[in-house]
C-alpha positions in Angstrom: -53.1 30.9 23.4 -52.6 28.5 20.3 -49.6 30.9 19.3 -48.2 30.3 22.8 -48.6 26.6 22.3 -46.9 26.6 18.9 -44.1 28.3 20.4 -43.7 26.0 23.2 -44.0 22.9 21.0 -41.7 24.4 18.6 -38.9 25.1 21.3 -39.3 21.7 22.7 -39.1 20.4 19.5 -36.0 22.1 18.7 -34.7 20.9 22.2 -35.5 17.4 21.8 -33.2 17.5 18.2 -30.3 19.3 20.1 -30.4 16.4 22.9 -30.4 14.0 20.0 -27.3 15.4 18.8 -25.3 16.3 21.8 -26.0 13.8 24.2 -24.0 11.1 22.6 -21.4 13.5 22.5 -21.5 14.1 25.8 -21.6 10.4 26.8 -18.8 9.8 25.1 -16.8 12.5 26.5 -17.9 11.1 30.3 -16.7 7.9 29.6 -13.7 8.8 28.4 -12.8 9.3 32.2 -14.4 5.8 33.1 -11.7 3.5 35.1 -13.0 0.5 33.3 -13.3 -0.7 29.7 -17.3 -0.7 29.5 -18.9 1.7 27.5 -22.2 0.9 29.5 -21.5 1.4 33.1 -19.6 3.9 34.8 -17.2 2.7 37.9 -15.1 5.9 38.7 -13.3 8.5 37.1 -9.6 7.8 35.7 -7.4 9.3 33.4 -5.9 5.8 32.4 -7.4 5.8 28.9 -5.7 9.5 27.9 -2.4 7.9 28.9 -3.2 5.0 26.9 -4.0 7.1 24.2 -0.7 8.7 24.3 1.4 5.4 24.5 -0.5 4.1 21.7 2.1 4.5 18.7 -0.2 3.2 16.4 -3.4 5.9 17.1 -0.7 8.9 17.4 0.6 7.9 13.9 -2.8 7.8 12.4 -3.6 11.2 13.8 -0.5 12.7 12.3 -1.9 10.9 8.9 -5.2 12.4 9.2 -4.2 16.0 10.1 -1.5 16.0 7.8 -3.6 14.3 4.7 -6.4 17.0 5.6 -4.3 20.2 5.8 -2.6 19.3 2.3 -5.7 17.9 0.6 -7.8 21.2 1.8 -4.9 23.4 0.8 -4.5 21.9 -2.7 -8.1 21.3 -3.5 -9.0 25.1 -2.1 -6.6 26.6 -4.5 -7.7 24.2 -7.6 -11.1 24.4 -6.8 -11.0 28.2 -6.9 -9.2 28.6 -10.1 -11.6 26.4 -11.8 -14.7 28.0 -10.2 -13.1 31.5 -11.7 -12.3 30.2 -15.1 -15.7 28.7 -15.4 -17.4 32.1 -14.8 -15.2 33.1 -18.2 -16.4 30.0 -20.0 -18.9 29.8 -22.5 -22.5 28.1 -21.3 -22.3 25.1 -23.1 -18.8 24.3 -21.8 -20.0 25.6 -18.3 -22.8 23.7 -17.9 -20.9 20.2 -19.0 -18.3 21.0 -16.5 -20.6 21.8 -13.7 -22.4 18.6 -14.3 -19.3 16.7 -14.3 -18.3 18.3 -11.0 -21.5 17.0 -9.3 -20.6 13.5 -10.4 -17.9 12.9 -7.6 -20.4 14.6 -5.2 -23.3 12.2 -5.9 -21.1 9.2 -6.5 -21.2 6.5 -3.4 -18.1 6.5 -1.7 -17.4 2.7 -2.5 -17.8 3.4 -5.9 -14.9 6.1 -6.1 -13.0 4.1 -3.8 -12.7 1.1 -6.0 -12.6 3.3 -8.9 -9.2 5.0 -7.5 -7.9 1.9 -6.2 -8.1 0.2 -9.5 -6.6 3.4 -11.3 -3.4 3.4 -9.0 -3.1 -0.4 -9.3 -3.2 -0.3 -12.9 -0.5 2.7 -13.0 1.5 0.4 -10.7 1.6 3.5 -8.0 2.6 2.0 -4.7 -0.5 2.5 -2.4 0.5 4.5 1.0 0.5 8.2 1.9 0.6 9.6 -1.5 -2.0 7.6 -2.8 -4.3 8.7 0.0 -3.4 12.2 -0.3 -4.5 12.3 -4.2 -7.5 10.5 -3.4 -8.3 13.4 -0.7 -7.6 15.6 -3.3 -9.8 14.2 -5.8 -13.0 14.2 -3.8 -12.4 17.5 -1.9 -11.9 19.5 -4.8 -15.5 19.3 -6.2 -16.9 20.6 -3.2 -14.7 23.6 -3.3 -15.6 24.2 -6.5 -19.4 24.0 -5.5 -18.8 26.5 -2.7 -16.8 29.0 -4.7 -19.0 29.3 -8.0 -22.0 30.8 -6.5 -19.7 33.9 -5.0 -18.2 34.3 -8.7 -21.6 34.4 -10.2 -22.4 37.3 -7.9 -19.6 39.4 -8.8 -20.1 42.1 -11.8 -18.1 40.7 -14.9 -16.5 44.3 -15.2 -14.9 44.2 -11.9 -11.6 42.8 -13.1 -11.4 44.8 -16.2 -11.9 48.0 -14.2 -8.9 46.8 -11.9 -6.9 46.4 -14.9 -8.0 50.0 -16.6 -6.6 51.4 -13.1 -3.1 49.9 -13.5 -3.4 46.4 -12.0 -1.8 43.2 -13.6 -4.0 40.4 -14.5 -2.5 38.7 -11.4 -3.1 41.4 -9.2 -6.8 42.0 -10.0 -7.1 38.3 -9.3 -5.5 38.3 -5.7 -6.3 42.0 -4.8 -9.7 42.3 -6.2 -11.3 38.9 -6.6 -10.3 36.7 -4.3 -11.0 39.2 -1.6 -14.5 39.6 -2.5 -15.1 35.6 -2.8 -13.5 34.9 0.7 -16.7 33.6 2.0 -17.3 30.8 -0.5 -13.4 30.1 -0.2 -13.6 29.7 3.4 -16.9 27.6 3.1 -15.2 25.1 0.6 -12.1 25.1 2.4 -14.0 24.3 6.0 -16.1 21.3 4.2 -13.2 20.2 2.2 -11.1 19.9 5.8 -14.0 18.2 7.2 -14.8 15.8 4.5 -10.7 14.6 4.4 -10.4 14.3 8.1 -13.7 12.1 8.4 -13.5 9.7 5.3 -13.0 6.2 5.9 -14.2 4.3 2.8 -11.8 5.9 0.2 -9.0 5.9 2.4 -9.3 2.1 3.2 -8.9 1.1 -0.5 -6.3 3.5 -1.7 -4.0 3.5 1.8 -0.9 0.8 2.1 2.4 0.1 3.4 0.9 0.8 7.1 -0.5 4.4 6.4 -3.7 4.4 8.6 -6.1 7.5 9.2 -7.6 8.3 12.3 -11.0 6.8 10.6 -9.5 3.4 9.6 -8.3 2.9 13.4 -11.5 3.7 14.9 -13.5 1.3 12.6 -10.9 -1.5 13.1 -11.0 -1.2 17.1 -14.9 -2.0 17.0 -13.8 -5.7 17.2 -13.2 -5.0 20.9 -14.1 -2.3 23.5 -11.4 0.3 23.1 -11.8 2.8 25.6 -9.1 5.0 24.0 -11.1 6.2 21.0 -13.6 7.8 23.5 -10.6 9.7 24.7 -9.5 10.5 21.0 -12.7 11.4 20.5 -13.1 14.2 23.4 -10.0 15.5 22.4 -11.2 15.8 18.8 -14.6 17.6 20.2 -12.6 19.9 22.7 -10.3 20.6 19.8 -13.6 21.6 17.5 -14.8 23.8 20.1 -11.7 25.8 20.9 -11.6 26.3 16.9 -15.1 27.7 17.0 -14.2 30.3 20.1 -11.4 31.3 18.4 -13.2 31.8 15.2 -15.8 33.7 16.9 -13.5 36.2 18.9 -11.1 36.3 15.7 -12.8 39.4 14.5 -12.8 41.5 17.8 -9.2 40.3 18.6 -8.2 41.5 14.9 -9.7 44.5 15.4 -7.8 45.6 18.6 -4.5 47.9 18.4 -2.2 45.6 19.6 -3.1 42.9 17.2 -2.7 45.5 14.1 0.7 46.4 15.7 1.5 43.0 15.5 0.4 42.3 12.1 2.4 44.9 10.4 5.4 44.1 12.2 5.9 40.2 11.4 3.4 39.1 8.9 6.4 38.2 6.4 8.5 36.1 9.3 5.3 34.4 9.9 4.8 33.5 6.5 8.5 32.0 6.3 7.9 30.0 9.5 4.6 28.7 8.0 6.4 27.5 4.5 9.6 26.3 6.8 7.0 23.8 8.9 5.4 22.6 5.8 8.8 22.0 4.1 9.5 20.0 7.0 6.3 18.1 6.8 6.6 17.4 3.3 10.2 16.2 4.2 9.3 13.8 6.7 6.3 12.3 4.8 8.7 11.8 1.7 11.0 10.0 4.3 8.0 8.3 5.9 7.2 7.2 2.3 10.8 5.5 1.8 11.1 1.7 1.7 12.9 -0.2 4.2 15.2 -3.1 2.7 14.2 -5.5 5.7 10.7 -4.8 6.1 7.5 -7.2 6.7 4.2 -6.7 5.6 1.4 -8.4 7.8 -2.2 -8.1 7.3 -4.6 -9.0 10.1 -7.8 -8.5 11.3 -8.5 -5.3 14.0 -7.8 -5.7 17.6 -6.4 -9.3 17.0 -3.0 -8.9 18.2 -1.2 -7.9 21.4 0.6 -4.6 20.1 3.8 -5.4 21.9 4.4 -8.4 20.1 4.9 -6.3 16.8 7.4 -4.1 18.9 9.3 -7.1 20.2 9.7 -8.9 16.8 11.0 -6.0 15.4 13.4 -5.1 18.2 14.8 -9.1 17.9 15.3 -9.2 14.2 16.3 -5.6 13.6 13.4 -5.0 11.0 10.3 -2.8 10.2 6.8 -4.5 10.4 4.4 -2.6 8.5 1.1 -3.9 10.2 -2.6 -3.4 8.6 -5.7 -4.8 9.7 -9.1 -5.6 8.0 -12.5 -5.9 9.2 -13.5 -9.0 7.3 -12.1 -11.9 5.4 -13.9 -10.1 2.6 -12.6 -7.1 2.6 -9.4 -8.3 2.9 -9.9 -10.2 -0.2 -11.0 -7.4 -2.2 -7.8 -5.5 -1.0 -5.3 -8.2 -2.0 -7.0 -9.0 -5.3 -7.0 -5.2 -6.1 -3.0 -5.8 -6.2 -2.1 -4.6 -2.9 0.7 -6.6 -1.7 1.7 -8.4 1.7 4.0 -11.0 3.1 1.7 -12.5 5.5 -1.9 -12.6 5.7 -4.0 -14.3 8.6 -7.5 -14.9 7.3 -10.0 -17.8 8.6 -10.4 -21.2 7.3 -12.6 -20.8 4.2 -10.7 -18.0 2.7 -7.5 -19.8 3.4 -9.2 -22.5 0.9 -10.1 -20.1 -1.2 -6.7 -18.3 -1.9 -5.3 -21.4 -2.1 -7.4 -22.5 -4.9 -6.8 -19.1 -6.7 -2.8 -19.8 -6.5 -2.3 -16.7 -4.4 -0.4 -18.8 -1.4 3.0 -20.4 -1.5 3.3 -23.9 0.2 4.9 -23.7 3.8 8.4 -25.2 4.3 7.9 -26.8 7.7 11.6 -27.3 7.9 12.0 -24.0 8.7 9.7 -23.6 11.5 11.3 -24.9 14.5 8.7 -24.4 16.9 6.1 -26.0 14.5 5.9 -29.2 17.3 4.2 -26.7 19.6 0.9 -26.6 18.2 -1.8 -29.2 19.2 -2.0 -31.8 16.8 -5.4 -31.9 16.7 -5.7 -28.9 14.9 -3.4 -29.8 12.0 -4.5 -31.1 8.9 -8.0 -29.9 8.7 -10.5 -30.3 5.5 -9.9 -26.9 4.5 -6.3 -27.5 4.3 -4.8 -31.1 4.3 -1.6 -31.4 5.5 -1.2 -27.7 6.1 0.5 -27.1 3.2 -0.6 -23.4 3.0 -1.3 -22.4 6.6 -0.4 -22.4 10.4 -3.0 -21.9 13.2 -2.9 -18.3 14.8 -6.2 -18.6 16.9 -9.1 -21.1 16.8 -12.8 -21.6 18.4 -16.4 -22.3 17.5 -19.8 -20.2 17.6 -21.9 -20.5 20.3 -24.7 -19.3 22.6 -23.8 -16.8 25.1 -26.9 -16.6 27.7 -27.6 -14.7 31.2 -27.9 -17.5 33.7 -30.4 -15.3 35.8 -32.5 -15.5 33.0 -32.3 -18.4 30.4 -33.5 -21.8 32.0 -31.1 -24.6 31.7 -34.1 -26.7 30.7 -34.5 -24.5 27.6 -31.0 -24.7 26.6 -31.5 -28.7 26.1 -33.6 -27.6 22.7 -30.5 -26.6 21.2 -30.6 -23.7 18.5 -34.3 -24.0 18.9 -34.1 -22.1 21.9 -33.6 -19.2 19.8 -37.1 -19.3 18.6 -38.7 -19.7 22.1 -41.2 -17.2 22.6 -40.6 -16.7 26.1 -37.2 -14.8 24.9 -38.7 -12.6 22.3 -37.1 -9.1 22.2 -34.5 -10.6 24.3 -31.9 -12.3 21.6 -29.2 -11.0 19.8 -28.4 -12.6 16.5 -25.0 -12.1 14.9 -25.6 -10.3 11.6 -23.6 -12.4 9.3 -25.3 -14.2 6.6 -23.3 -17.5 6.8 -23.2 -17.6 10.6 -27.1 -16.9 10.9 -27.7 -19.9 8.0 -25.3 -22.0 9.8 -27.4 -21.8 13.0 -30.8 -22.7 11.0 -29.1 -25.3 8.9 -27.6 -27.5 12.1 -30.8 -26.7 13.9 -32.8 -28.6 11.0 -29.8 -31.1 10.9 -27.8 -30.2 7.9 -24.5 -29.8 6.9 -23.4 -26.2 7.3 -21.5 -26.2 3.9 -24.6 -27.6 1.8 -25.4 -26.6 -1.4 -28.6 -28.3 -1.9 -31.3 -25.1 -2.7 -34.0 -26.7 -1.0 -32.3 -27.0 2.3 -31.1 -23.6 2.0 -34.5 -23.1 1.4 -35.8 -24.4 4.9 -33.1 -22.7 6.6 -34.5 -19.5 5.2 -37.8 -20.4 6.3 -36.4 -21.2 9.9 -35.0 -17.7 10.2 -38.2 -16.0 8.8 -40.3 -17.8 11.8 -37.3 -16.9 14.2 -37.9 -13.4 13.3 -41.6 -13.7 13.8 -41.6 -15.5 16.9 -38.8 -13.6 19.0 -37.8 -10.7 16.8 -34.0 -10.9 17.3 -32.0 -8.1 17.0 -28.8 -8.6 14.5 -25.6 -6.8 15.8 -22.2 -7.0 15.1 -19.2 -6.8 17.3 -21.0 -4.3 19.4 -22.8 -7.2 20.9 -19.8 -7.7 23.6 -20.4 -4.5 25.4 -24.3 -5.0 25.3 -24.0 -8.4 26.6 -21.2 -7.3 29.1 -24.2 -4.6 30.4 -26.6 -7.5 30.3 -28.7 -5.9 28.1 -30.2 -9.1 26.7 -30.7 -12.8 27.4 -28.9 -14.4 24.9 -26.5 -13.5 22.1 -24.8 -15.6 19.0 -20.8 -14.9 19.9 -17.5 -16.5 18.9 -16.1 -18.4 22.0 -12.9 -16.1 22.4 -15.4 -12.8 22.3 -17.7 -15.0 24.9 -14.7 -15.8 27.2 -13.8 -12.1 27.3 -17.4 -10.8 27.8 -17.7 -13.8 30.8 -14.5 -12.4 32.5 -16.5 -9.0 32.7 -19.7 -10.4 33.6 -20.0 -13.3 36.2 -24.2 -14.1 35.2 -23.1 -15.5 31.8 -22.7 -18.6 30.4 -21.9 -20.5 26.9 -23.7 -23.3 25.6 -22.8 -24.9 22.4 -25.7 -27.2 21.0 -25.0 -31.1 20.4 -26.4 -30.6 16.9 -23.3 -29.2 16.0 -21.7 -25.7 15.2 -19.0 -24.1 13.4 -15.6 -24.8 14.6 -13.0 -22.5 12.7 -9.3 -21.7 12.6 -7.6 -18.7 11.7 -4.3 -19.0 10.3 -0.9 -17.4 8.9 -0.3 -17.7 5.5 2.7 -16.4 3.2 1.3 -14.8 -0.4 3.2 -15.6 -3.4 4.2 -11.7 -3.4 6.1 -12.3 -0.3 9.6 -10.2 -0.6 11.2 -11.6 2.4 10.6 -15.1 3.1 13.4 -15.3 6.2 11.4 -12.9 8.0 7.7 -14.2 7.2 9.0 -17.4 8.6 10.6 -16.0 11.7 7.2 -14.1 12.2 5.1 -17.4 12.3 8.1 -19.3 14.3 7.9 -16.0 16.9 4.1 -16.4 17.1 4.4 -19.8 18.0 6.4 -19.5 20.6 4.7 -20.4 24.2 5.5 -17.2 25.8 4.3 -14.9 23.0 1.3 -17.2 22.2 0.3 -16.9 25.9 0.5 -13.0 25.6 -1.1 -12.8 22.4 -3.9 -15.3 23.7 -4.5 -13.3 27.1 -4.8 -10.0 25.3 -7.1 -11.3 22.5 -9.4 -13.9 24.4 -9.2 -16.5 21.7 -7.9 -19.7 22.3 -4.3 -20.2 21.5 -3.4 -23.4 19.0 0.0 -23.6 20.9 -0.6 -26.4 23.6 1.7 -25.0 26.5 0.1 -21.5 26.1 -3.4 -23.2 25.7 -3.2 -25.1 29.1 -1.6 -21.7 30.7 -4.3 -19.5 29.9 -7.2 -21.9 30.6 -5.9 -22.8 34.4 -4.6 -19.1 35.0 -6.7 -16.0 33.3 -9.5 -18.0 32.1 -9.8 -20.9 34.6 -13.3 -22.1 34.7 -14.2 -20.4 31.6 -16.1 -22.7 29.0 -16.0 -20.4 26.2 -12.0 -20.3 25.9 -11.8 -24.4 26.1 -14.0 -24.8 22.8 -15.8 -28.4 22.2 -13.4 -30.7 20.2 -15.2 -34.0 20.1 -18.5 -33.4 18.6 -19.0 -34.9 15.1 -21.5 -32.6 14.4 -19.2 -29.5 14.1 -17.7 -28.6 11.3 -15.4 -26.1 9.5 -16.7 -23.8 6.8 -15.6 -24.3 3.4 -15.2 -22.4 0.2 -18.6 -21.4 -1.1 -19.1 -21.6 -5.0 -20.0 -18.2 -6.2 -23.4 -19.3 -7.6 -24.4 -20.4 -4.0 -23.0 -17.6 -2.0 -25.2 -15.3 -4.4 -28.3 -17.3 -3.9 -27.5 -17.0 0.3 -27.0 -13.5 -0.1 -30.4 -13.1 -1.5 -31.9 -15.0 0.8 -30.3 -13.2 3.7 -31.4 -10.1 2.1 -35.0 -11.2 2.2 -34.4 -12.2 5.9 -33.3 -9.0 7.1 -35.9 -7.2 5.0 -38.8 -9.1 6.6 
């Protein structure tokens, strides 16, 4: 009886494990056929996201980069790893142990350390980042896995096999290819599959070593998390089906290989097949090299993910007969790390405090306003802000504030009168999303206490820290990033801290939600377009800024992204049409307690980071 119960419980445990692994995959596949953008509510069957995927040139280009890099990196690292493993088997013991220990370092090393190291290496060697640097990086981190897979198989061989083959008349090369390699094929195949998987899955290393608009699937997916993008579900489903197909082929391959017709086919055309394969590889290499070639009229733009209407990039290219290399980042800090590593861009679109920092560090060139014919389209109240007086270095791109998105059916109006303190109301315990950001969270606490969000007074910061700790004890908030968008559309919580543009979009999808900005003040922000000192084409850079300030283009951009346009005509149009009666799209502008984030001194930034770590660890 006990044995039977043990078997049942063991089987149940295995079933739960498999359910944990595969239920999310099944859900992803189901929602790839959802007619709406929601990841939480299924509204009907549709193939619209597969059509959108096919028409999305950025994603399709990323798929091409991912697959080609993975194939080349796998092939090269497999050859290098196999040769190295065979060589190690004939080396002295001390040398062998040293090399194997060194080989383990890249495997155990955190990806971010490897990424930064390779980025610095390529920069110091003045190698322009792009497809080639990504390929070299992937070869670098894939080869150790191949060595680790192949070497144990080498050790299982008899040391005299190669000598025996040569005694029977084989050359050293023939002994290697016809005797040793066939006997270690399982290890080679294991290393090959592991290298391919590691390459196609990599994000961190690829992010820091790529450039010139070269992005793989992982980078596209990561940057797309800023907003709900169901095309990622469609892409994921196709990848899953491709993997299932590959598994089935591998399972059936031995049976097919043993059939008479396959043997006959294999005898007839093996050389032709190899030639076709070599020709295809040659064409791929040619296309890649051609892709990596420079364009005399090129503009490099660096912007946040999901922060532009893609058709505007195409329209700009067609209007001015140029090529736009458009890359994306997930945060101002990651952008800063990359540009400081030596990556060169013509135009960057950072936030206010980062604009101030880049200007202080002499990274930006002053804007020649006489070259911008559409500058007068910008709302005057958005110009000459403290982070960039007289707009010497930046031109507004989007603007907004931070507030509380709340469910009108759950949150009482009188509770909101408490301002930011409503976020510590025990009535909403386990029902609040806080933004997973050190500076935004401290902004809320500081404003609730009546302090400036730019304070450098450690006593005030300590009180803000205590406020956040007490909030966690009282209401147990959940700290989330951009995934809060879909969660609030689904109505999962009563309140969430969001940026006004995100709130405007969420409210357009869920009519039960409202947006409230406490009178004690909040963060008012502006993201701006800046021209770097490294800009190689000033004329195109100014045309890009002017193009984005045209009312028609600004309206399209604002409607797509959801954030408030700085162009007055576009702002009025969208606020009266697409986002009519949507208070989040019309950020508050007359509250004296609202402030812009300013540049934070390194020692204060470190101190806040330490306090934030303590808050999260409570």
